[in-house]
C-alpha positions in Angstrom: -57.4 137.7 94.7 -56.4 141.2 93.6 -59.6 142.8 92.3 -61.9 140.6 94.3 -64.6 141.9 96.6 -64.6 140.1 99.9 -66.5 140.5 103.1 -64.4 140.9 106.2 -64.9 141.0 110.0 -64.1 144.6 110.6 -63.4 145.3 114.3 -65.0 148.2 116.1 -62.7 150.9 117.4 -63.2 149.9 121.0 -62.4 146.2 120.2 -65.8 145.1 121.4 -67.1 143.2 118.5 -67.1 143.1 114.7 -69.2 144.1 111.8 -69.2 142.5 108.4 -68.0 144.9 105.7 -67.2 144.5 102.0 -63.8 145.6 100.8 -62.0 145.5 97.4 -58.7 143.6 97.5 -56.4 146.2 96.0 -53.0 144.5 96.5 -51.2 141.8 98.3 -49.2 142.5 101.4 -46.0 141.3 102.9 -46.1 138.8 104.6 -48.5 136.8 102.4 -51.2 136.6 105.0 -52.0 140.3 104.6 -53.6 142.3 101.9 -54.4 145.9 101.0 -58.1 146.6 101.0 -60.3 149.6 99.9 -63.5 150.3 101.7 -66.8 149.7 99.9 -69.8 151.6 101.3 -73.4 152.2 100.4 -72.9 155.8 101.4 -72.8 157.1 97.8 -72.5 160.8 98.7 -69.6 162.3 96.8 -66.5 163.2 98.7 -64.8 166.0 96.7 -61.3 167.3 97.6 -60.0 170.8 97.0 -58.8 169.8 93.5 -62.3 168.7 92.5 -61.6 165.0 92.6 -64.1 162.5 94.0 -62.5 159.6 95.9 -65.4 157.3 95.2 -65.7 154.8 92.3 -69.3 153.7 91.7 -70.4 150.1 91.8 -73.8 150.6 90.1 -74.8 147.3 88.9 -74.0 143.6 88.7 -72.3 144.3 85.3 -69.4 145.8 87.3 -68.7 142.3 88.6 -67.2 139.3 86.7 -69.8 137.0 88.3 -73.1 138.9 88.2 -74.9 136.6 90.7 -72.2 137.4 93.4 -72.5 141.2 93.1 -73.4 143.4 96.1 -77.1 143.8 96.7 -77.2 147.6 96.7 -75.5 150.5 94.9 -72.2 151.2 96.5 -68.9 153.0 96.0 -65.3 152.0 96.4 -63.5 154.6 98.5 -59.8 155.1 97.4 -59.2 157.3 100.4 -60.0 154.5 102.8 -57.0 152.1 102.6 -56.5 149.3 105.1 -53.9 146.6 105.6 -55.9 143.5 106.5 -55.3 139.9 107.5 -56.7 137.2 105.2 -58.1 135.4 108.3 -60.6 138.4 108.6 -62.3 137.3 105.3 -65.6 135.6 105.9 -66.8 135.4 102.4 -65.5 135.8 98.8 -67.8 137.6 96.4 -66.9 138.3 92.8 -63.9 140.1 91.3 -64.9 143.4 89.7 -64.4 143.6 85.9 -61.0 144.5 84.5 -62.5 147.9 83.4 -63.8 148.7 86.9 -60.5 147.7 88.5 -58.6 149.9 86.0 -61.0 152.8 86.9 -60.2 152.2 90.6 -56.4 152.3 89.9 -56.7 155.5 87.9 -58.8 157.2 90.6 -56.3 156.0 93.2 -53.4 157.6 91.2 -55.3 160.8 90.9 -56.3 160.9 94.5 -52.7 160.4 95.8 -51.1 162.4 92.9 -49.2 159.5 91.6 -47.7 159.4 88.0 
């Protein structure tokens, strides 16, 4: 499951409904019914911090996915600054895992963003 793109039911802030949103499964949680997700958005505008780092990892094409037919239908970015703990029951659809190279790019950007060794 880690490295997969899934569509979740993301609740509105006021708890009055949901919107379906894609997320990248970045890690598993404890207990097992939770997972750590990173936001995926079609808002591709760069978000640069004071160090000059961009928090977004581009998803440009189906070649970024292991199963090309299950890729997102528009150019998007994975936001390493938008981290969520989610419950697996929120998943409404499994898409494709990203490629190993793309997941490694996400991990490296995550480490840079959060200044991890």
